[in-house]
Every structure is written in C-alpha cells, then in structure tokens.
MIBA-120236 format. One record per residue (C-alpha): x, y, z; residue in three letters. Coordinates in Angstrom, 2 decimals. Layout:
! residues N
+---------+---------+---------+------+
:       x :       y :       z : type :
+---------+---------+---------+------+
:       X :       Y :       Z :  ALA :
...
+---------+---------+---------+------+
END
This chain:
! residues 311
+---------+---------+---------+------+
:       x :       y :       z : type :
+---------+---------+---------+------+
:  -69.96 :  -80.95 :   -7.79 :  MET :
:  -71.05 :  -77.90 :  -10.02 :  VAL :
:  -72.77 :  -80.29 :  -12.88 :  GLN :
:  -74.72 :  -82.46 :   -9.60 :  VAL :
:  -76.15 :  -79.32 :   -8.57 :  VAL :
:  -76.47 :  -78.06 :  -11.64 :  THR :
:  -79.39 :  -81.39 :  -12.11 :  LEU :
:  -80.35 :  -80.75 :   -9.17 :  LEU :
:  -81.80 :  -77.12 :   -9.71 :  ALA :
:  -83.40 :  -78.58 :  -13.06 :  HIS :
:  -85.46 :  -80.88 :  -10.78 :  GLY :
:  -83.50 :  -84.45 :  -11.53 :  CYS :
:  -84.07 :  -86.58 :   -9.06 :  PRO :
:  -81.40 :  -87.41 :   -6.78 :  PRO :
:  -82.34 :  -91.08 :   -7.55 :  GLN :
:  -81.04 :  -90.55 :  -11.65 :  ALA :
:  -77.97 :  -88.64 :  -10.48 :  ILE :
:  -76.37 :  -91.80 :   -7.98 :  VAL :
:  -77.06 :  -94.19 :  -11.08 :  ALA :
:  -75.78 :  -92.20 :  -13.59 :  ALA :
:  -72.77 :  -91.15 :  -11.43 :  PHE :
:  -72.40 :  -94.03 :   -9.14 :  GLY :
:  -72.00 :  -91.97 :   -6.06 :  TRP :
:  -73.68 :  -92.43 :   -2.85 :  ASP :
:  -76.81 :  -90.80 :   -1.93 :  GLU :
:  -75.40 :  -89.26 :    0.94 :  ARG :
:  -73.28 :  -87.52 :   -1.18 :  THR :
:  -75.61 :  -85.90 :   -3.48 :  VAL :
:  -77.88 :  -85.24 :   -0.56 :  ALA :
:  -74.49 :  -83.29 :    0.67 :  ARG :
:  -73.92 :  -81.25 :   -1.94 :  TYR :
:  -77.45 :  -80.00 :   -2.17 :  GLN :
:  -77.46 :  -79.09 :    1.37 :  ALA :
:  -74.05 :  -77.14 :    1.24 :  GLU :
:  -75.26 :  -75.73 :   -2.53 :  ALA :
:  -78.36 :  -74.74 :   -0.48 :  GLY :
:  -76.35 :  -73.49 :    2.06 :  ALA :
:  -74.00 :  -70.83 :   -0.44 :  GLN :
:  -76.62 :  -69.90 :   -2.23 :  CYS :
:  -78.69 :  -68.54 :    1.13 :  ARG :
:  -75.53 :  -66.43 :    2.15 :  ARG :
:  -75.62 :  -65.38 :   -1.56 :  VAL :
:  -79.38 :  -64.53 :   -1.11 :  HIS :
:  -78.72 :  -62.43 :    2.18 :  GLU :
:  -75.10 :  -60.79 :    1.33 :  HIS :
:  -76.58 :  -59.49 :   -2.15 :  VAL :
:  -80.11 :  -59.27 :   -2.87 :  VAL :
:  -80.71 :  -58.40 :    0.92 :  GLN :
:  -78.49 :  -56.05 :    1.20 :  ALA :
:  -81.39 :  -53.04 :    0.54 :  GLY :
:  -80.83 :  -51.90 :   -2.84 :  GLN :
:  -83.80 :  -53.08 :   -4.86 :  VAL :
:  -86.60 :  -50.81 :   -5.90 :  GLU :
:  -89.60 :  -52.93 :   -4.81 :  LEU :
:  -92.53 :  -50.99 :   -5.75 :  GLY :
:  -94.99 :  -54.31 :   -6.50 :  GLN :
:  -94.40 :  -56.70 :   -4.34 :  VAL :
:  -96.48 :  -60.34 :   -4.99 :  GLN :
:  -96.51 :  -62.96 :   -1.85 :  ALA :
:  -98.27 :  -66.06 :   -1.96 :  ASP :
:  -97.51 :  -69.62 :    0.18 :  GLU :
:  -97.47 :  -73.11 :   -1.23 :  LEU :
:  -98.79 :  -76.53 :    0.08 :  ARG :
:  -95.88 :  -78.54 :    0.42 :  VAL :
:  -97.15 :  -82.77 :    1.37 :  ARG :
:  -94.36 :  -83.16 :    4.12 :  ALA :
:  -94.41 :  -87.50 :    5.43 :  VAL :
:  -96.60 :  -87.08 :    8.82 :  GLY :
:  -98.01 :  -83.52 :    8.16 :  GLY :
:  -97.81 :  -80.75 :    6.06 :  VAL :
:  -95.42 :  -77.77 :    5.75 :  LEU :
:  -95.72 :  -74.03 :    4.14 :  TRP :
:  -93.64 :  -72.48 :    1.93 :  LEU :
:  -94.14 :  -68.95 :    1.49 :  ALA :
:  -92.11 :  -66.62 :   -1.23 :  THR :
:  -92.61 :  -63.34 :   -2.68 :  ALA :
:  -91.42 :  -61.56 :   -5.73 :  LEU :
:  -91.13 :  -58.22 :   -7.33 :  ALA :
:  -92.44 :  -57.73 :   -9.89 :  VAL :
:  -90.58 :  -55.02 :  -12.17 :  SER :
:  -87.58 :  -56.90 :  -11.95 :  SER :
:  -89.41 :  -60.15 :  -11.33 :  ARG :
:  -86.73 :  -60.88 :   -8.52 :  LEU :
:  -87.26 :  -63.07 :   -5.76 :  TRP :
:  -87.10 :  -61.85 :   -2.70 :  LEU :
:  -86.74 :  -65.32 :   -0.89 :  GLY :
:  -88.75 :  -67.67 :    0.98 :  GLY :
:  -89.82 :  -69.34 :    4.61 :  VAL :
:  -90.53 :  -72.35 :    5.40 :  VAL :
:  -92.59 :  -73.29 :    8.40 :  SER :
:  -95.06 :  -76.52 :    9.77 :  ALA :
:  -98.05 :  -73.76 :   10.11 :  GLN :
:  -99.46 :  -70.88 :    8.02 :  ARG :
: -100.08 :  -68.86 :   10.73 :  ASP :
:  -98.83 :  -64.97 :   10.87 :  ARG :
:  -95.25 :  -66.22 :   12.44 :  HIS :
:  -94.29 :  -67.40 :    8.63 :  LEU :
:  -96.07 :  -64.24 :    7.32 :  ILE :
:  -94.09 :  -61.81 :    9.35 :  ARG :
:  -90.72 :  -63.64 :    8.80 :  ALA :
:  -91.69 :  -63.18 :    4.87 :  LEU :
:  -92.34 :  -59.54 :    4.89 :  LEU :
:  -89.08 :  -59.58 :    7.27 :  ALA :
:  -86.83 :  -60.88 :    4.50 :  ARG :
:  -89.30 :  -58.35 :    1.69 :  VAL :
:  -88.10 :  -55.35 :    3.81 :  ARG :
:  -83.95 :  -56.35 :    4.34 :  ALA :
:  -84.33 :  -56.14 :    0.09 :  CYS :
:  -85.28 :  -52.24 :   -0.25 :  GLY :
:  -87.08 :  -49.61 :    0.92 :  PRO :
:  -90.74 :  -50.34 :    1.63 :  THR :
:  -91.51 :  -46.37 :    2.02 :  GLN :
:  -93.56 :  -46.98 :   -1.18 :  ALA :
:  -94.51 :  -50.47 :   -1.71 :  ILE :
:  -97.31 :  -51.88 :   -3.05 :  LEU :
:  -98.22 :  -55.62 :   -1.35 :  LEU :
:  -99.99 :  -57.79 :   -3.72 :  CYS :
: -101.48 :  -60.76 :   -2.23 :  VAL :
: -104.20 :  -63.02 :   -1.25 :  ASP :
: -107.10 :  -63.06 :    1.40 :  GLY :
: -104.73 :  -64.30 :    3.90 :  LEU :
: -105.65 :  -61.84 :    6.88 :  CYS :
: -102.40 :  -62.00 :    8.19 :  SER :
: -100.43 :  -60.07 :    5.50 :  TYR :
: -102.36 :  -57.05 :    6.33 :  VAL :
: -102.07 :  -56.86 :   10.04 :  SER :
:  -98.05 :  -58.35 :    9.38 :  GLN :
:  -97.43 :  -55.65 :    6.66 :  ALA :
:  -98.74 :  -52.76 :    9.51 :  ARG :
:  -96.21 :  -53.88 :   11.35 :  GLN :
:  -93.34 :  -54.86 :    9.96 :  VAL :
:  -93.51 :  -51.71 :    7.56 :  PHE :
:  -93.55 :  -48.97 :    9.87 :  ARG :
:  -90.90 :  -46.75 :   10.27 :  GLN :
:  -89.46 :  -44.75 :   13.74 :  PRO :
:  -90.03 :  -41.39 :   13.74 :  VAL :
:  -87.81 :  -39.29 :   15.97 :  PRO :
:  -88.99 :  -36.40 :   17.57 :  THR :
:  -85.76 :  -35.54 :   19.75 :  GLY :
:  -86.50 :  -36.54 :   23.00 :  LYS :
:  -84.78 :  -39.42 :   24.70 :  PRO :
:  -86.43 :  -42.82 :   24.47 :  GLY :
:  -87.58 :  -44.71 :   21.64 :  ARG :
:  -89.09 :  -43.32 :   18.53 :  PRO :
:  -92.50 :  -43.68 :   18.04 :  ARG :
:  -92.82 :  -46.37 :   14.92 :  LEU :
:  -95.33 :  -45.32 :   11.93 :  VAL :
:  -96.68 :  -46.52 :    8.51 :  LEU :
:  -95.23 :  -44.76 :    6.46 :  PRO :
:  -98.42 :  -42.72 :    4.07 :  ALA :
:  -96.56 :  -44.87 :    0.44 :  GLY :
:  -97.62 :  -48.06 :    1.75 :  VAL :
: -100.17 :  -49.87 :   -0.22 :  MET :
: -101.84 :  -53.05 :    0.30 :  ILE :
: -104.70 :  -55.14 :   -1.62 :  ALA :
: -105.90 :  -58.29 :   -2.08 :  GLN :
: -107.13 :  -60.60 :   -5.02 :  ALA :
: -109.81 :  -62.62 :   -2.96 :  VAL :
: -110.49 :  -65.50 :   -4.79 :  LYS :
: -114.09 :  -67.89 :   -4.33 :  ARG :
: -114.12 :  -71.00 :   -4.40 :  TYR :
: -116.73 :  -74.30 :   -5.14 :  ALA :
: -115.96 :  -77.71 :   -5.33 :  LYS :
: -112.30 :  -77.06 :   -5.68 :  ARG :
: -112.96 :  -74.07 :   -8.97 :  ARG :
: -112.40 :  -70.72 :   -8.87 :  VAL :
: -116.19 :  -69.29 :   -9.18 :  VAL :
: -115.17 :  -65.77 :   -8.41 :  GLY :
: -112.39 :  -63.31 :   -7.61 :  LEU :
: -112.99 :  -60.10 :   -5.10 :  ALA :
: -110.82 :  -57.07 :   -5.88 :  ARG :
: -109.82 :  -54.90 :   -2.78 :  ARG :
: -107.82 :  -52.44 :   -1.21 :  VAL :
: -107.09 :  -53.06 :    2.57 :  ALA :
: -104.43 :  -49.91 :    2.92 :  GLN :
: -103.68 :  -47.01 :    0.30 :  GLY :
: -106.31 :  -44.98 :   -1.71 :  THR :
: -108.14 :  -46.58 :   -4.66 :  ALA :
: -106.32 :  -43.61 :   -7.33 :  ALA :
: -103.27 :  -44.58 :   -5.80 :  ALA :
: -103.04 :  -48.40 :   -6.13 :  VAL :
: -104.21 :  -48.64 :   -9.97 :  PRO :
: -101.01 :  -45.58 :  -11.17 :  ALA :
:  -98.21 :  -48.26 :   -8.98 :  ARG :
: -100.12 :  -51.53 :  -10.83 :  LEU :
:  -99.57 :  -49.32 :  -14.51 :  ARG :
:  -95.96 :  -48.24 :  -13.61 :  ALA :
:  -95.16 :  -51.58 :  -12.30 :  THR :
:  -96.19 :  -54.09 :  -14.42 :  GLN :
:  -95.44 :  -51.46 :  -17.65 :  GLY :
:  -99.44 :  -52.23 :  -18.59 :  LYS :
: -102.20 :  -49.46 :  -19.62 :  ALA :
: -104.55 :  -51.84 :  -18.10 :  GLU :
: -103.43 :  -53.32 :  -14.85 :  ALA :
: -105.76 :  -55.10 :  -12.22 :  VAL :
: -105.20 :  -55.78 :   -8.71 :  ILE :
: -103.64 :  -59.64 :   -9.20 :  ASN :
: -100.84 :  -61.68 :   -7.80 :  THR :
: -100.38 :  -63.95 :  -11.34 :  ALA :
:  -96.64 :  -62.83 :  -10.82 :  TYR :
:  -96.12 :  -64.94 :   -7.94 :  VAL :
:  -97.87 :  -67.36 :   -9.23 :  GLU :
:  -96.02 :  -67.85 :  -12.31 :  ARG :
:  -93.30 :  -68.18 :   -9.85 :  LEU :
:  -94.73 :  -71.04 :   -7.99 :  ASN :
:  -95.13 :  -72.88 :  -11.13 :  ALA :
:  -91.33 :  -72.57 :  -11.87 :  THR :
:  -91.11 :  -73.74 :   -8.06 :  PHE :
:  -93.08 :  -76.63 :   -8.82 :  ARG :
:  -91.64 :  -77.88 :  -12.17 :  ALA :
:  -88.14 :  -77.81 :  -10.21 :  HIS :
:  -88.94 :  -79.53 :   -6.92 :  LEU :
:  -90.39 :  -82.90 :   -6.50 :  ALA :
:  -92.62 :  -82.34 :   -3.29 :  PRO :
:  -93.99 :  -79.06 :   -4.83 :  LEU :
:  -95.68 :  -81.26 :   -7.50 :  VAL :
:  -99.48 :  -81.80 :   -6.82 :  ARG :
: -100.26 :  -85.01 :   -6.42 :  ARG :
:  -96.70 :  -86.90 :   -5.86 :  THR :
:  -95.24 :  -89.89 :   -3.98 :  ARG :
:  -92.33 :  -87.76 :   -2.99 :  ALA :
:  -93.04 :  -86.25 :    0.27 :  ALA :
:  -90.72 :  -84.22 :    2.01 :  VAL :
:  -89.45 :  -85.81 :    5.37 :  ARG :
:  -87.13 :  -83.31 :    6.56 :  HIS :
:  -87.89 :  -79.19 :    6.55 :  ALA :
:  -84.21 :  -78.79 :    5.58 :  ALA :
:  -83.73 :  -80.60 :    2.64 :  THR :
:  -87.17 :  -78.54 :    1.29 :  LEU :
:  -85.01 :  -75.05 :    2.44 :  GLU :
:  -82.25 :  -76.05 :    0.35 :  ALA :
:  -84.19 :  -76.47 :   -2.19 :  GLY :
:  -85.81 :  -73.71 :   -2.09 :  MET :
:  -82.82 :  -71.72 :   -1.71 :  TRP :
:  -80.92 :  -73.23 :   -4.17 :  LEU :
:  -83.75 :  -73.25 :   -7.03 :  VAL :
:  -84.34 :  -69.52 :   -6.23 :  GLY :
:  -81.27 :  -68.40 :   -6.21 :  THR :
:  -80.31 :  -69.74 :  -10.00 :  CYS :
:  -83.87 :  -68.14 :  -11.04 :  TYR :
:  -82.34 :  -64.88 :   -9.35 :  ASN :
:  -78.86 :  -65.26 :  -11.00 :  PHE :
:  -78.42 :  -67.87 :  -13.51 :  CYS :
:  -81.46 :  -68.58 :  -15.93 :  TRP :
:  -82.78 :  -65.74 :  -18.46 :  LEU :
:  -86.25 :  -64.59 :  -18.33 :  HIS :
:  -88.58 :  -64.70 :  -21.54 :  ASP :
:  -89.93 :  -61.23 :  -20.20 :  GLY :
:  -87.50 :  -59.34 :  -18.73 :  LEU :
:  -85.29 :  -59.20 :  -22.76 :  ARG :
:  -85.35 :  -56.09 :  -24.72 :  HIS :
:  -84.16 :  -54.81 :  -27.87 :  ARG :
:  -80.22 :  -54.53 :  -28.41 :  ARG :
:  -79.26 :  -51.53 :  -28.44 :  GLY :
:  -75.53 :  -49.64 :  -28.99 :  ALA :
:  -74.18 :  -50.08 :  -26.09 :  ALA :
:  -74.44 :  -54.24 :  -26.19 :  ASP :
:  -72.66 :  -56.88 :  -27.69 :  PRO :
:  -73.39 :  -57.91 :  -31.22 :  ALA :
:  -75.98 :  -60.04 :  -31.30 :  GLY :
:  -79.56 :  -60.90 :  -32.39 :  GLY :
:  -82.55 :  -58.28 :  -32.68 :  GLN :
:  -83.26 :  -59.21 :  -28.34 :  TRP :
:  -81.11 :  -59.13 :  -25.44 :  VAL :
:  -82.24 :  -61.33 :  -22.55 :  ALA :
:  -81.21 :  -60.94 :  -19.04 :  ARG :
:  -81.56 :  -62.60 :  -16.02 :  THR :
:  -83.87 :  -61.07 :  -12.47 :  PRO :
:  -80.45 :  -60.00 :  -11.31 :  ALA :
:  -79.60 :  -58.41 :  -13.89 :  GLN :
:  -82.79 :  -56.33 :  -14.17 :  ALA :
:  -82.86 :  -55.48 :  -10.59 :  ALA :
:  -79.03 :  -53.58 :  -11.64 :  GLY :
:  -77.66 :  -56.24 :   -8.74 :  LEU :
:  -75.12 :  -57.89 :  -11.05 :  THR :
:  -74.06 :  -56.95 :  -15.10 :  GLU :
:  -73.98 :  -60.09 :  -16.54 :  HIS :
:  -75.34 :  -63.97 :  -16.25 :  ARG :
:  -73.98 :  -66.26 :  -13.93 :  TRP :
:  -72.73 :  -69.54 :  -14.47 :  SER :
:  -73.15 :  -72.09 :  -11.64 :  MET :
:  -69.37 :  -72.73 :  -10.10 :  HIS :
:  -69.42 :  -68.77 :  -10.27 :  GLU :
:  -72.25 :  -69.16 :   -7.91 :  LEU :
:  -71.20 :  -71.49 :   -5.80 :  LEU :
:  -67.65 :  -70.21 :   -5.38 :  THR :
:  -68.89 :  -66.51 :   -5.16 :  PHE :
:  -66.86 :  -65.70 :   -1.72 :  PRO :
:  -68.94 :  -64.02 :    0.70 :  VAL :
:  -67.38 :  -62.07 :    3.70 :  PRO :
:  -68.78 :  -63.37 :    7.15 :  PRO :
:  -71.28 :  -61.60 :    9.47 :  PRO :
:  -69.58 :  -59.13 :   11.92 :  PRO :
:  -68.79 :  -60.22 :   15.37 :  VAL :
:  -70.46 :  -58.19 :   17.60 :  LYS :
:  -68.92 :  -58.13 :   21.18 :  ARG :
:  -70.45 :  -57.08 :   24.05 :  ARG :
:  -68.63 :  -55.65 :   27.30 :  GLY :
:  -64.74 :  -54.67 :   27.32 :  ARG :
:  -62.36 :  -56.65 :   25.21 :  ARG :
:  -59.82 :  -59.70 :   26.44 :  PRO :
:  -56.44 :  -58.67 :   27.26 :  ARG :
:  -54.87 :  -60.38 :   25.11 :  TRP :
:  -56.88 :  -59.23 :   22.30 :  LEU :
:  -56.65 :  -55.09 :   23.29 :  ARG :
:  -52.68 :  -56.51 :   23.17 :  GLU :
:  -52.86 :  -58.18 :   19.68 :  VAL :
:  -54.83 :  -55.19 :   18.26 :  ALA :
:  -51.95 :  -52.80 :   19.64 :  HIS :
:  -49.45 :  -54.96 :   17.96 :  ALA :
:  -51.06 :  -55.20 :   14.85 :  ALA :
+---------+---------+---------+------+
END
C-alpha cells in the first residue's frame, strides 16, 4: 500500500498501477481516498495547530476541468518556509471559496502581522478584512467588537491579458502602508530587492499540476468527482510539506548537523519548525492523529456519570 500511495503522490496514473500490480481499480481508488483522508487529518493536527510563523502568505486559484462543468482549487503558501497551508475545492469561484481558504490560513498561525499577496480577485480583500479580525475586549457584557489589526497588510498583483498573453502587471496595496509592504517582502523573501508578486504560490501550482493529472492543461483526464480531487490535493500537499525536500530551503552544513556534503536539504515542515526530520511515506500514513474532542450539550447521562465516578 505504501508503494501504491507513493506512486499516486508522484502522479502515476491508476491504470498503470493496476497493470503493474494486478489489483482491482477500485482498490487503488480506495487507497487514494484513505490516504487523502489520513493526510488531511495530519495537516489539520500539525499544520493548523496555530504554530506556523506566517509572515507573508500568497494565495491563488486553479481552474480544474471536470465532467460536465468546472471546479476551482484554491491554495495558500507561507513564503518564508514554503509551507503549504491548505486548499479548498469548490464548484464556484466566489467569496465562499476564498473565505474557507483564509479560514485555514488563520488556523495555521497568528495573523496580527500578516502580508497577504494575491491576484486581482476582489473577494480576497473583502474576505480577508472579515476573517482576520480580532476581538477587542471592553470589559462590558456581550460579544466583543471585532477589529482588523493594524499589522494586517494586503497587496495585489493584477495582470492584464491580451489574446491570452500577459501584457502588463499592476501592483497595488489594498491594506496597509506603501512603506511597510516592501519591508515585509524583503524580510520574508530574503532579497534586497523584492516586489509584490505571487510567484511562489504559482510555483506551488506547477508542482500540483505535475503530480495531479486533472490539473494538467489541455488534458483528457477530467475530474469525475470532487472528492477524488480533494483526496489527491491532500495527498500531494502533505507529501510536499513533510516528505519532499525543497532545494530553495537548503542551508550550509553546520557543526550541529550530521556528517555529509556541503548543504543540508530540508522539507517545508522542517523549515517551519513543525518537525525535526524528513518523514517517510510509511510514517505519514501511520501517524497517530488523536480524535477531535466530543462536544456535549447539557448534563451527561446517568450511566456515563456512574462510569466516570467508578473510574
């Protein structure tokens, strides 16, 4: 099963796996669905635990061809660590899709001083101002007022097209000051000259296109069910975070590092401080995720109180 899931994560067609292993196609589909569900649980338990330093976050959407329609896949990326913050699949490219994506971004870490770089979709600006709000306690009874922190910044890179070609690019600051945004860009990208862009999340989109057949441009492998696309998204995204080494995150070998070559390669999860080593596929699929706490309303039943008292 580990071998099959590894092949699926690297973009191997299920028909090739069926021909190589002699298994039923439904078995391979079940392995992909179960692996995607496990990767989603791992992502929500580790990445969305609120311990990621966001800094600069870039978000973008992918148009996916489906049987009888179109699906949209929205993803977000932390630039400093190249960590994939999650994705959302929807049939509509509307504010509900963007709001669900930004809610996952907020669950990953503190957003009091975040720079959000997006394209020209206006839903990002309006929904970010809603999702990133923080309660301000006043000491009075009732729900506290929600206020957008002063450190939240939103920048847009709007592309102009002519005959399906980019002919111009306009950069603008939708939230924050024109002096604070370049400073945050230089701090998170590690470059002396940094401009507003979405290049990092677009490079991540290229990784997804290389490992998921329905995302390839001009493909015949259209998506039949949204659940299949979601399972593939969680599998590829979690492997990208925990199992695959990123060349842009390597650093020179120090005294504390084990013996080896001149450079030490890292995964995005290692760069974000979520793990100390590179995970194997077996470790990812067998990682024990605790179940979510059960929420109960009202008084517990008598038999449950007796069992708890006896324990």
